[in-house]
DRENPA-3360 file (N, C-alpha, C; in nm, 2 decimals, always signed):
BEGIN
1 = MKKIIQDF = -1.26/-0.37/-3.56/-1.19/-0.38/-3.46/-1.12/-0.50/-3.42 ~ -1.01/-0.52/-3.43/-0.97/-0.68/-3.40/-0.99/-0.69/-3.21 ~ -1.00/-0.80/-3.18/-1.04/-0.82/-3.06/-0.94/-0.97/-3.02 ~ -0.89/-0.98/-2.89/-0.84/-1.11/-2.86/-0.88/-1.17/-2.71 ~ -0.86/-1.29/-2.73/-0.90/-1.37/-2.60/-0.75/-1.45/-2.56 ~ -0.68/-1.39/-2.46/-0.56/-1.48/-2.42/-0.53/-1.46/-2.30 ~ -0.43/-1.56/-2.26/-0.37/-1.55/-2.11/-0.24/-1.42/-2.13 ~ -0.25/-1.33/-2.03/-0.15/-1.24/-1.98/-0.10/-1.27/-1.87;
9 = EVRENKSL = +0.03/-1.25/-1.88/+0.11/-1.25/-1.72/+0.12/-1.10/-1.65 ~ +0.10/-1.12/-1.53/+0.11/-1.06/-1.40/+0.23/-0.99/-1.40 ~ +0.24/-0.86/-1.46/+0.38/-0.83/-1.43/+0.39/-0.74/-1.30 ~ +0.30/-0.67/-1.25/+0.31/-0.58/-1.13/+0.17/-0.60/-1.08 ~ +0.17/-0.59/-0.94/+0.03/-0.56/-0.92/+0.07/-0.47/-0.77 ~ +0.03/-0.32/-0.79/+0.06/-0.23/-0.71/-0.03/-0.17/-0.61 ~ -0.02/-0.20/-0.51/-0.13/-0.13/-0.42/-0.11/+0.04/-0.38 ~ -0.22/+0.09/-0.40/-0.26/+0.24/-0.41/-0.30/+0.30/-0.25;
17 = SNVHFILE = -0.39/+0.18/-0.20/-0.44/+0.25/-0.08/-0.51/+0.11/+0.00 ~ -0.57/+0.14/+0.07/-0.66/+0.00/+0.13/-0.75/-0.06/+0.04 ~ -0.79/-0.01/-0.05/-0.89/-0.06/-0.15/-0.87/-0.04/-0.30 ~ -0.77/+0.05/-0.34/-0.71/+0.07/-0.48/-0.60/-0.02/-0.52 ~ -0.60/-0.06/-0.63/-0.47/-0.11/-0.68/-0.47/-0.10/-0.84 ~ -0.35/-0.12/-0.89/-0.32/-0.12/-1.06/-0.23/-0.25/-1.06 ~ -0.31/-0.33/-1.15/-0.26/-0.45/-1.22/-0.21/-0.42/-1.35 ~ -0.10/-0.45/-1.36/-0.01/-0.43/-1.49/+0.01/-0.59/-1.55;
25 = LRSPSELP = -0.02/-0.61/-1.68/-0.03/-0.72/-1.75/+0.05/-0.73/-1.88 ~ +0.13/-0.83/-1.89/+0.20/-0.81/-2.04/+0.14/-0.92/-2.12 ~ +0.09/-0.89/-2.24/+0.08/-0.99/-2.36/+0.21/-1.07/-2.44 ~ +0.19/-1.20/-2.45/+0.28/-1.27/-2.50/+0.30/-1.23/-2.64 ~ +0.23/-1.14/-2.71/+0.24/-1.13/-2.84/+0.19/-0.96/-2.84 ~ +0.21/-0.89/-2.98/+0.16/-0.76/-3.01/+0.05/-0.74/-2.98 ~ +0.00/-0.65/-2.91/-0.13/-0.59/-2.87/-0.18/-0.53/-3.00 ~ -0.32/-0.55/-3.00/-0.41/-0.49/-3.10/-0.42/-0.35/-3.07;
33 = DIFPGQFA = -0.47/-0.27/-3.17/-0.50/-0.10/-3.15/-0.58/-0.11/-3.04 ~ -0.56/-0.04/-2.94/-0.63/-0.02/-2.82/-0.67/+0.14/-2.80 ~ -0.78/+0.20/-2.78/-0.78/+0.36/-2.77/-0.85/+0.38/-2.62 ~ -0.83/+0.51/-2.60/-0.90/+0.56/-2.43/-1.03/+0.55/-2.45 ~ -1.08/+0.48/-2.33/-1.22/+0.46/-2.31/-1.29/+0.31/-2.33 ~ -1.19/+0.25/-2.40/-1.22/+0.10/-2.41/-1.19/+0.04/-2.30 ~ -1.25/-0.09/-2.30/-1.25/-0.18/-2.16/-1.21/-0.33/-2.20 ~ -1.19/-0.42/-2.10/-1.15/-0.55/-2.11/-1.26/-0.64/-2.03;
41 = EVLVPGAT = -1.28/-0.76/-2.07/-1.34/-0.84/-1.98/-1.22/-0.95/-1.93 ~ -1.23/-0.94/-1.79/-1.12/-1.04/-1.71/-1.19/-1.16/-1.65 ~ -1.15/-1.30/-1.67/-1.20/-1.39/-1.60/-1.10/-1.40/-1.47 ~ -1.15/-1.42/-1.37/-1.11/-1.42/-1.23/-1.10/-1.57/-1.20 ~ -0.96/-1.60/-1.17/-0.93/-1.72/-1.14/-0.95/-1.79/-1.01 ~ -0.99/-1.87/-0.97/-1.00/-1.94/-0.86/-1.11/-1.85/-0.76 ~ -1.17/-1.78/-0.81/-1.31/-1.74/-0.72/-1.45/-1.82/-0.73 ~ -1.48/-1.83/-0.62/-1.59/-1.93/-0.59/-1.73/-1.91/-0.65;
49 = HTFLRRPF = -1.75/-1.76/-0.63/-1.87/-1.74/-0.69/-1.87/-1.63/-0.78 ~ -1.76/-1.61/-0.83/-1.75/-1.51/-0.99/-1.72/-1.59/-1.09 ~ -1.83/-1.62/-1.15/-1.85/-1.72/-1.28/-1.81/-1.63/-1.41 ~ -1.88/-1.50/-1.40/-1.87/-1.45/-1.50/-1.76/-1.37/-1.53 ~ -1.72/-1.31/-1.65/-1.57/-1.19/-1.66/-1.62/-1.09/-1.58 ~ -1.54/-1.01/-1.54/-1.55/-0.89/-1.49/-1.51/-0.74/-1.57 ~ -1.57/-0.65/-1.59/-1.53/-0.56/-1.69/-1.43/-0.45/-1.59 ~ -1.35/-0.42/-1.69/-1.25/-0.30/-1.61/-1.22/-0.20/-1.73;
57 = SIHDVDFK = -1.23/-0.08/-1.69/-1.16/+0.02/-1.82/-1.00/+0.00/-1.82 ~ -0.96/+0.01/-1.95/-0.82/-0.01/-1.97/-0.76/+0.14/-1.92 ~ -0.68/+0.11/-1.83/-0.62/+0.23/-1.74/-0.50/+0.30/-1.84 ~ -0.41/+0.20/-1.89/-0.30/+0.23/-1.95/-0.27/+0.13/-2.07 ~ -0.17/+0.18/-2.14/-0.11/+0.09/-2.26/+0.00/+0.11/-2.25 ~ +0.12/+0.01/-2.30/+0.24/+0.04/-2.36/+0.26/-0.07/-2.46 ~ +0.23/-0.01/-2.58/+0.24/-0.09/-2.68/+0.40/-0.16/-2.70 ~ +0.49/-0.08/-2.69/+0.64/-0.12/-2.70/+0.65/-0.21/-2.62;
65 = NHTISFFI = +0.62/-0.24/-2.50/+0.64/-0.36/-2.40/+0.53/-0.45/-2.38 ~ +0.44/-0.41/-2.48/+0.30/-0.53/-2.48/+0.24/-0.54/-2.33 ~ +0.22/-0.42/-2.28/+0.18/-0.43/-2.14/+0.03/-0.34/-2.12 ~ -0.06/-0.37/-2.06/-0.19/-0.30/-2.02/-0.20/-0.28/-1.88 ~ -0.27/-0.22/-1.81/-0.30/-0.16/-1.68/-0.42/-0.15/-1.65 ~ -0.47/-0.19/-1.54/-0.62/-0.18/-1.48/-0.59/-0.10/-1.36 ~ -0.68/+0.00/-1.34/-0.70/+0.07/-1.20/-0.81/+0.03/-1.11 ~ -0.80/-0.08/-1.04/-0.91/-0.14/-0.96/-0.96/-0.10/-0.82;
73 = KCVGEGST = -1.08/-0.13/-0.79/-1.11/-0.09/-0.66/-1.18/-0.21/-0.58 ~ -1.11/-0.28/-0.49/-1.18/-0.40/-0.45/-1.31/-0.38/-0.38 ~ -1.43/-0.44/-0.45/-1.55/-0.42/-0.38/-1.64/-0.54/-0.38 ~ -1.59/-0.66/-0.42/-1.65/-0.78/-0.44/-1.53/-0.90/-0.46 ~ -1.57/-1.03/-0.46/-1.53/-1.13/-0.41/-1.39/-1.12/-0.57 ~ -1.44/-1.10/-0.66/-1.37/-1.09/-0.80/-1.25/-1.01/-0.77 ~ -1.28/-0.89/-0.75/-1.18/-0.75/-0.76/-1.10/-0.80/-0.63 ~ -1.13/-0.85/-0.50/-1.03/-0.88/-0.40/-0.97/-1.01/-0.43;
81 = KLRTLQKG = -0.99/-1.08/-0.54/-0.93/-1.20/-0.58/-0.80/-1.14/-0.67 ~ -0.83/-1.06/-0.75/-0.74/-1.02/-0.83/-0.62/-0.95/-0.76 ~ -0.65/-0.88/-0.66/-0.53/-0.81/-0.57/-0.47/-0.91/-0.51 ~ -0.48/-1.05/-0.50/-0.40/-1.14/-0.48/-0.29/-1.19/-0.54 ~ -0.30/-1.15/-0.66/-0.24/-1.20/-0.78/-0.11/-1.16/-0.78 ~ +0.02/-1.25/-0.81/+0.15/-1.23/-0.79/+0.21/-1.23/-0.90 ~ +0.34/-1.14/-0.92/+0.41/-1.14/-1.06/+0.42/-1.27/-1.12 ~ +0.40/-1.30/-1.24/+0.43/-1.43/-1.30/+0.31/-1.51/-1.30;
89 = DMLNVMLP = +0.18/-1.49/-1.23/+0.06/-1.52/-1.25/-0.01/-1.49/-1.38 ~ -0.08/-1.60/-1.43/-0.16/-1.58/-1.56/-0.33/-1.53/-1.55 ~ -0.35/-1.43/-1.63/-0.50/-1.39/-1.62/-0.56/-1.41/-1.76 ~ -0.67/-1.44/-1.79/-0.72/-1.46/-1.92/-0.80/-1.33/-1.94 ~ -0.79/-1.25/-2.03/-0.84/-1.12/-2.09/-0.88/-1.11/-2.22 ~ -1.02/-1.08/-2.24/-1.07/-1.03/-2.37/-1.07/-0.90/-2.37 ~ -1.02/-0.82/-2.50/-1.01/-0.68/-2.52/-0.97/-0.67/-2.68 ~ -0.99/-0.55/-2.73/-1.04/-0.42/-2.63/-1.20/-0.43/-2.69;
97 = LGNTFGLD = -1.25/-0.40/-2.62/-1.42/-0.36/-2.60/-1.48/-0.25/-2.61 ~ -1.58/-0.23/-2.64/-1.63/-0.10/-2.63/-1.60/+0.01/-2.75 ~ -1.65/+0.15/-2.73/-1.60/+0.26/-2.84/-1.49/+0.33/-2.73 ~ -1.50/+0.43/-2.77/-1.38/+0.54/-2.74/-1.42/+0.68/-2.72 ~ -1.33/+0.71/-2.66/-1.35/+0.85/-2.64/-1.30/+0.98/-2.77 ~ -1.36/+1.05/-2.79/-1.33/+1.10/-2.93/-1.20/+1.23/-2.92 ~ -1.12/+1.17/-2.98/-0.96/+1.27/-2.96/-0.95/+1.38/-3.04 ~ -1.03/+1.39/-3.14/-1.02/+1.51/-3.26/-1.08/+1.64/-3.20;
105 = LTGKALLV = -1.01/+1.73/-3.12/-1.05/+1.82/-3.08/-0.93/+1.95/-3.07 ~ -0.98/+2.06/-3.06/-0.90/+2.18/-3.07/-0.91/+2.24/-2.94 ~ -0.84/+2.34/-2.87/-0.85/+2.42/-2.77/-0.81/+2.32/-2.65 ~ -0.88/+2.36/-2.52/-0.83/+2.31/-2.40/-0.95/+2.21/-2.35 ~ -0.90/+2.10/-2.29/-1.01/+2.01/-2.26/-1.00/+1.98/-2.10 ~ -1.13/+1.97/-2.05/-1.13/+1.95/-1.91/-1.16/+1.77/-1.88 ~ -1.06/+1.71/-1.80/-1.12/+1.54/-1.76/-1.18/+1.56/-1.59 ~ -1.31/+1.51/-1.60/-1.34/+1.51/-1.46/-1.35/+1.35/-1.41;
113 = GGGCGVAP = -1.31/+1.33/-1.31/-1.31/+1.19/-1.29/-1.37/+1.18/-1.12 ~ -1.45/+1.09/-1.11/-1.51/+1.09/-0.98/-1.47/+0.93/-0.90 ~ -1.41/+0.92/-0.82/-1.41/+0.78/-0.75/-1.33/+0.71/-0.86 ~ -1.36/+0.57/-0.87/-1.33/+0.50/-0.99/-1.32/+0.54/-1.12 ~ -1.39/+0.64/-1.14/-1.41/+0.71/-1.27/-1.24/+0.75/-1.31 ~ -1.18/+0.76/-1.22/-1.04/+0.84/-1.29/-0.95/+0.72/-1.37 ~ -1.02/+0.56/-1.38/-0.95/+0.47/-1.42/-0.92/+0.48/-1.58 ~ -1.02/+0.53/-1.66/-1.00/+0.54/-1.78/-0.95/+0.67/-1.83;
121 = LFFLAKCL = -0.93/+0.76/-1.73/-0.88/+0.89/-1.78/-0.75/+0.91/-1.78 ~ -0.66/+0.83/-1.71/-0.51/+0.84/-1.74/-0.48/+0.80/-1.90 ~ -0.52/+0.70/-1.94/-0.45/+0.69/-2.09/-0.53/+0.78/-2.18 ~ -0.65/+0.84/-2.14/-0.68/+0.95/-2.21/-0.60/+1.06/-2.21 ~ -0.58/+1.10/-2.09/-0.51/+1.23/-2.04/-0.37/+1.18/-2.14 ~ -0.31/+1.09/-2.14/-0.17/+1.04/-2.18/-0.19/+1.06/-2.37 ~ -0.28/+1.02/-2.40/-0.30/+1.04/-2.56/-0.34/+1.17/-2.59 ~ -0.41/+1.25/-2.50/-0.46/+1.42/-2.55/-0.32/+1.48/-2.51;
129 = HEKNIALD = -0.21/+1.47/-2.41/-0.11/+1.50/-2.38/-0.01/+1.52/-2.54 ~ -0.03/+1.38/-2.57/+0.07/+1.35/-2.68/+0.02/+1.41/-2.84 ~ -0.14/+1.49/-2.82/-0.16/+1.56/-2.95/-0.15/+1.69/-2.91 ~ -0.07/+1.74/-2.79/-0.05/+1.89/-2.74/-0.20/+1.94/-2.74 ~ -0.28/+1.85/-2.67/-0.39/+1.94/-2.59/-0.38/+1.98/-2.44 ~ -0.43/+2.10/-2.46/-0.39/+2.17/-2.30/-0.51/+2.08/-2.22 ~ -0.46/+2.05/-2.07/-0.55/+2.00/-2.02/-0.60/+2.06/-1.87 ~ -0.69/+2.03/-1.80/-0.74/+2.05/-1.66/-0.78/+1.92/-1.65;
137 = ILFGACRK = -0.73/+1.88/-1.51/-0.80/+1.73/-1.47/-0.87/+1.77/-1.35 ~ -0.95/+1.73/-1.32/-1.04/+1.75/-1.19/-1.07/+1.62/-1.13 ~ -1.00/+1.57/-1.02/-1.07/+1.49/-0.94/-1.15/+1.50/-0.79 ~ -1.26/+1.42/-0.79/-1.32/+1.44/-0.69/-1.34/+1.32/-0.61 ~ -1.36/+1.31/-0.46/-1.39/+1.21/-0.37/-1.47/+1.26/-0.22 ~ -1.49/+1.13/-0.17/-1.53/+1.20/-0.05/-1.44/+1.25/+0.06 ~ -1.31/+1.17/+0.04/-1.21/+1.21/+0.13/-1.06/+1.17/+0.07 ~ -0.97/+1.23/+0.13/-0.80/+1.24/+0.05/-0.81/+1.06/+0.05;
145 = EDISLVSE = -0.84/+0.99/+0.15/-0.80/+0.86/+0.12/-0.85/+0.78/-0.04 ~ -0.95/+0.86/-0.09/-1.00/+0.81/-0.20/-0.94/+0.88/-0.32 ~ -0.84/+0.98/-0.33/-0.77/+1.02/-0.40/-0.65/+0.94/-0.46 ~ -0.65/+0.89/-0.59/-0.51/+0.83/-0.66/-0.47/+0.93/-0.77 ~ -0.33/+0.88/-0.77/-0.28/+0.92/-0.91/-0.23/+1.09/-0.94 ~ -0.26/+1.15/-0.83/-0.27/+1.29/-0.86/-0.10/+1.31/-0.94 ~ +0.00/+1.28/-0.87/+0.14/+1.31/-0.92/+0.16/+1.24/-1.05 ~ +0.11/+1.09/-1.08/+0.11/+1.06/-1.21/+0.02/+1.15/-1.31;
153 = MEKFGNVH = -0.07/+1.22/-1.29/-0.13/+1.27/-1.39/-0.08/+1.41/-1.41 ~ -0.03/+1.47/-1.30/+0.03/+1.59/-1.33/+0.15/+1.60/-1.43 ~ +0.17/+1.49/-1.49/+0.28/+1.49/-1.60/+0.23/+1.55/-1.75 ~ +0.05/+1.54/-1.74/-0.02/+1.56/-1.85/-0.09/+1.70/-1.85 ~ -0.13/+1.77/-1.74/-0.20/+1.87/-1.72/-0.20/+1.91/-1.56 ~ -0.29/+2.03/-1.56/-0.29/+2.07/-1.42/-0.40/+1.99/-1.34 ~ -0.38/+1.94/-1.24/-0.44/+1.88/-1.14/-0.51/+1.95/-1.05 ~ -0.65/+1.93/-1.04/-0.72/+2.01/-0.92/-0.82/+1.90/-0.84;
161 = VTTEDGSM = -0.82/+1.92/-0.72/-0.90/+1.80/-0.64/-1.01/+1.87/-0.55 ~ -1.11/+1.78/-0.52/-1.23/+1.83/-0.44/-1.26/+1.73/-0.36 ~ -1.26/+1.73/-0.24/-1.32/+1.62/-0.15/-1.45/+1.68/-0.06 ~ -1.52/+1.58/-0.04/-1.66/+1.63/+0.02/-1.63/+1.69/+0.18 ~ -1.53/+1.61/+0.25/-1.49/+1.66/+0.38/-1.39/+1.77/+0.38 ~ -1.33/+1.83/+0.27/-1.21/+1.90/+0.28/-1.08/+1.87/+0.31 ~ -1.08/+1.75/+0.32/-0.95/+1.69/+0.36/-0.84/+1.70/+0.25 ~ -0.87/+1.73/+0.13/-0.75/+1.76/+0.04/-0.82/+1.86/-0.08;
169 = GEKGLVTA = -0.75/+1.94/-0.11/-0.82/+2.04/-0.23/-0.94/+2.15/-0.17 ~ -1.01/+2.13/-0.26/-1.13/+2.23/-0.21/-1.22/+2.14/-0.15 ~ -1.31/+2.20/-0.06/-1.42/+2.13/+0.01/-1.57/+2.14/-0.09 ~ -1.62/+2.01/-0.11/-1.76/+2.01/-0.17/-1.75/+1.92/-0.29 ~ -1.87/+1.89/-0.36/-1.87/+1.84/-0.45/-1.78/+1.89/-0.60 ~ -1.77/+1.81/-0.68/-1.71/+1.84/-0.82/-1.73/+1.96/-0.85 ~ -1.88/+1.95/-0.88/-1.93/+2.07/-0.95/-1.96/+2.21/-0.93 ~ -1.89/+2.20/-0.77/-1.87/+2.34/-0.70/-1.72/+2.36/-0.70;
177 = HTVLKDIS = -1.65/+2.31/-0.77/-1.50/+2.34/-0.78/-1.50/+2.49/-0.88 ~ -1.38/+2.57/-0.82/-1.35/+2.69/-0.89/-1.31/+2.67/-1.03 ~ -1.28/+2.55/-1.08/-1.22/+2.52/-1.19/-1.32/+2.58/-1.33 ~ -1.44/+2.52/-1.26/-1.59/+2.52/-1.34/-1.64/+2.63/-1.35 ~ -1.61/+2.72/-1.29/-1.66/+2.87/-1.30/-1.61/+2.93/-1.45 ~ -1.51/+2.86/-1.52/-1.47/+2.92/-1.63/-1.49/+2.81/-1.74 ~ -1.60/+2.74/-1.72/-1.63/+2.61/-1.80/-1.62/+2.65/-1.97 ~ -1.67/+2.76/-2.00/-1.66/+2.80/-2.14/-1.54/+2.81/-2.20;
185 = SYSKIFCC = -1.43/+2.81/-2.10/-1.32/+2.81/-2.16/-1.26/+2.67/-2.24 ~ -1.36/+2.56/-2.22/-1.30/+2.43/-2.25/-1.38/+2.42/-2.39 ~ -1.30/+2.33/-2.50/-1.36/+2.31/-2.59/-1.42/+2.15/-2.57 ~ -1.39/+2.08/-2.47/-1.48/+1.97/-2.46/-1.44/+1.93/-2.32 ~ -1.54/+1.86/-2.29/-1.53/+1.79/-2.11/-1.55/+1.63/-2.14 ~ -1.45/+1.57/-2.05/-1.44/+1.41/-2.04/-1.48/+1.37/-1.92 ~ -1.57/+1.29/-1.90/-1.63/+1.29/-1.74/-1.65/+1.11/-1.72 ~ -1.60/+1.10/-1.61/-1.64/+0.95/-1.59/-1.65/+0.92/-1.41;
193 = GPEPMMKA = -1.74/+0.85/-1.36/-1.75/+0.83/-1.22/-1.90/+0.80/-1.18 ~ -1.96/+0.82/-1.06/-2.08/+0.79/-1.05/-2.16/+0.86/-1.15 ~ -2.29/+0.82/-1.16/-2.41/+0.87/-1.26/-2.44/+1.03/-1.19 ~ -2.47/+1.04/-1.07/-2.51/+1.17/-1.01/-2.43/+1.29/-1.05 ~ -2.30/+1.24/-1.04/-2.19/+1.32/-1.03/-2.17/+1.37/-1.21 ~ -2.18/+1.27/-1.31/-2.17/+1.30/-1.46/-2.31/+1.37/-1.48 ~ -2.42/+1.34/-1.43/-2.54/+1.44/-1.49/-2.52/+1.56/-1.43 ~ -2.46/+1.58/-1.32/-2.44/+1.73/-1.29/-2.35/+1.79/-1.37;
201 = VAALAKKN = -2.21/+1.74/-1.40/-2.15/+1.78/-1.50/-2.20/+1.81/-1.63 ~ -2.29/+1.70/-1.68/-2.34/+1.73/-1.80/-2.45/+1.82/-1.82 ~ -2.51/+1.87/-1.71/-2.60/+2.01/-1.72/-2.51/+2.13/-1.72 ~ -2.41/+2.13/-1.66/-2.34/+2.27/-1.67/-2.27/+2.23/-1.82 ~ -2.23/+2.17/-1.85/-2.19/+2.15/-1.98/-2.29/+2.20/-2.09 ~ -2.40/+2.13/-2.08/-2.52/+2.17/-2.18/-2.58/+2.32/-2.16 ~ -2.58/+2.39/-2.02/-2.62/+2.49/-2.01/-2.51/+2.62/-2.06 ~ -2.38/+2.54/-2.10/-2.28/+2.65/-2.11/-2.23/+2.61/-2.28;
209 = SVDCEVSL = -2.33/+2.51/-2.34/-2.30/+2.48/-2.46/-2.12/+2.42/-2.48 ~ -2.10/+2.36/-2.41/-1.96/+2.29/-2.41/-1.97/+2.12/-2.45 ~ -1.92/+2.08/-2.54/-1.91/+1.95/-2.58/-1.87/+1.82/-2.48 ~ -1.96/+1.76/-2.44/-1.90/+1.66/-2.34/-1.93/+1.51/-2.34 ~ -1.83/+1.41/-2.33/-1.88/+1.30/-2.32/-1.84/+1.22/-2.19 ~ -1.92/+1.11/-2.18/-1.93/+1.06/-2.04/-1.92/+0.90/-2.05 ~ -1.84/+0.83/-1.97/-1.83/+0.72/-1.99/-1.88/+0.64/-1.87 ~ -2.00/+0.54/-1.92/-2.11/+0.50/-1.84/-2.02/+0.36/-1.78;
217 = ENTMACGL = -2.09/+0.33/-1.64/-2.03/+0.23/-1.57/-2.13/+0.15/-1.56 ~ -2.23/+0.10/-1.63/-2.34/+0.00/-1.62/-2.27/-0.13/-1.60 ~ -2.34/-0.23/-1.53/-2.30/-0.38/-1.54/-2.29/-0.45/-1.67 ~ -2.15/-0.48/-1.69/-2.15/-0.54/-1.81/-2.10/-0.69/-1.83 ~ -2.19/-0.77/-1.81/-2.15/-0.92/-1.76/-2.09/-0.98/-1.90 ~ -2.12/-0.97/-2.01/-2.06/-1.04/-2.14/-1.94/-0.94/-2.20 ~ -2.00/-0.79/-2.22/-1.91/-0.73/-2.30/-1.92/-0.73/-2.43 ~ -2.01/-0.81/-2.48/-2.07/-0.82/-2.64/-2.17/-0.81/-2.68;
225 = GACLCCVT = -2.27/-0.75/-2.57/-2.42/-0.69/-2.61/-2.52/-0.83/-2.63 ~ -2.46/-0.92/-2.60/-2.58/-1.07/-2.59/-2.65/-1.08/-2.46 ~ -2.60/-1.02/-2.35/-2.69/-1.04/-2.23/-2.77/-0.96/-2.21 ~ -2.75/-0.82/-2.27/-2.87/-0.72/-2.24/-2.86/-0.67/-2.08 ~ -2.75/-0.68/-2.02/-2.76/-0.63/-1.88/-2.72/-0.49/-1.86 ~ -2.65/-0.42/-1.96/-2.60/-0.29/-1.95/-2.70/-0.19/-2.05 ~ -2.81/-0.21/-2.08/-2.92/-0.13/-2.17/-2.89/+0.01/-2.12 ~ -2.92/+0.10/-2.20/-2.93/+0.26/-2.14/-2.99/+0.30/-2.24;
233 = ETVEGNKC = -3.08/+0.40/-2.19/-3.17/+0.47/-2.28/-3.11/+0.61/-2.38 ~ -3.12/+0.60/-2.50/-3.07/+0.73/-2.56/-3.17/+0.77/-2.68 ~ -3.18/+0.90/-2.74/-3.27/+0.95/-2.82/-3.28/+0.88/-2.93 ~ -3.20/+0.75/-2.97/-3.21/+0.66/-3.07/-3.28/+0.53/-3.04 ~ -3.32/+0.53/-2.89/-3.35/+0.39/-2.82/-3.29/+0.33/-2.76 ~ -3.31/+0.22/-2.70/-3.22/+0.17/-2.61/-3.11/+0.09/-2.70 ~ -2.98/+0.11/-2.61/-2.84/+0.09/-2.65/-2.76/-0.01/-2.53 ~ -2.68/-0.09/-2.61/-2.61/-0.14/-2.49/-2.46/-0.08/-2.48;
241 = VCTDGPVF = -2.45/-0.07/-2.36/-2.33/+0.02/-2.31/-2.21/-0.05/-2.34 ~ -2.21/-0.16/-2.35/-2.07/-0.27/-2.39/-2.04/-0.27/-2.53 ~ -2.15/-0.25/-2.63/-2.13/-0.23/-2.78/-2.12/-0.11/-2.82 ~ -2.22/-0.05/-2.81/-2.24/+0.11/-2.84/-2.19/+0.22/-2.74 ~ -2.15/+0.18/-2.63/-2.04/+0.27/-2.53/-1.93/+0.19/-2.49 ~ -1.87/+0.23/-2.38/-1.93/+0.29/-2.28/-1.94/+0.44/-2.29 ~ -1.88/+0.48/-2.40/-1.87/+0.63/-2.41/-1.97/+0.71/-2.50 ~ -2.06/+0.77/-2.43/-2.15/+0.86/-2.53/-2.14/+1.01/-2.49;
249 = NINSLKWQ = -2.20/+1.08/-2.59/-2.20/+1.24/-2.57/-2.33/+1.26/-2.51 ~ -2.32/+1.36/-2.44/-2.45/+1.38/-2.34/-2.57/+1.39/-2.42 ~ -2.54/+1.44/-2.54/-2.64/+1.49/-2.62/-2.75/+1.35/-2.67 ~ -2.65/+1.25/-2.65/-2.73/+1.12/-2.70/-2.81/+1.05/-2.61 ~ -2.77/+1.06/-2.48/-2.86/+1.00/-2.35/-2.97/+1.08/-2.32 ~ -3.08/+0.99/-2.28/-3.21/+1.05/-2.23/-3.20/+1.07/-2.09 ~ -3.12/+1.15/-2.05/-3.09/+1.19/-1.89/-3.18/+1.33/-1.86 ~ -3.25/+1.32/-1.76/-3.31/+1.44/-1.71/-3.23/+1.52/-1.65;
257 = I = -3.17/+1.65/-1.71/-3.04/+1.70/-1.66/-3.08/+1.84/-1.69;
% end
């Protein structure tokens, strides 16, 4: 699969909350093939202590206008610096990296995102919707301030929300939401978020014999499998999340669920 390293122009830097924002970039040329689940490595300009590129899930792609988007949470110097970028600024990006979600399915699918795990699910939902796949989308977070993109995702399917404090949607953990009481109605589940949440969703999927893919969020310093920072245990031995993932079928992971 073709990869590129080039400068992109900042087209929009849209704030969603105190900590979340969407960074839209435009390529000077036609984009290579990019699929849901893949990610990019971004070189942060002007950061004093951020020397390595930072990995971000590809949130959306507009091939016609040569644009890509990232859903980002401010957690450190790198992401905070990216939030200050203005329209017209340039950003060096390496993409597309990693493997993809499996889009060959029939029947209804469930997308489960926890926290920043919603990042890769927008492009996935968009592509599944284009294939006429019926979707339920479940977002979970600690409080309503941590929930984003509900109205945007409603274009693709039925959106459900759960918050731990009950400030939005149902109160409780994602796995306690009523939509999961009929989990066997789904032909496939796609999940991204904190590892404990993904393991809990994976356990439910496995118990009910529902196919399930998760997108891991291991630290990926190089994105090319050279630094071995992101190794995870699988039934076939240790694998690099950045090259063999980030998407894995739950049956391939050595998870205690």
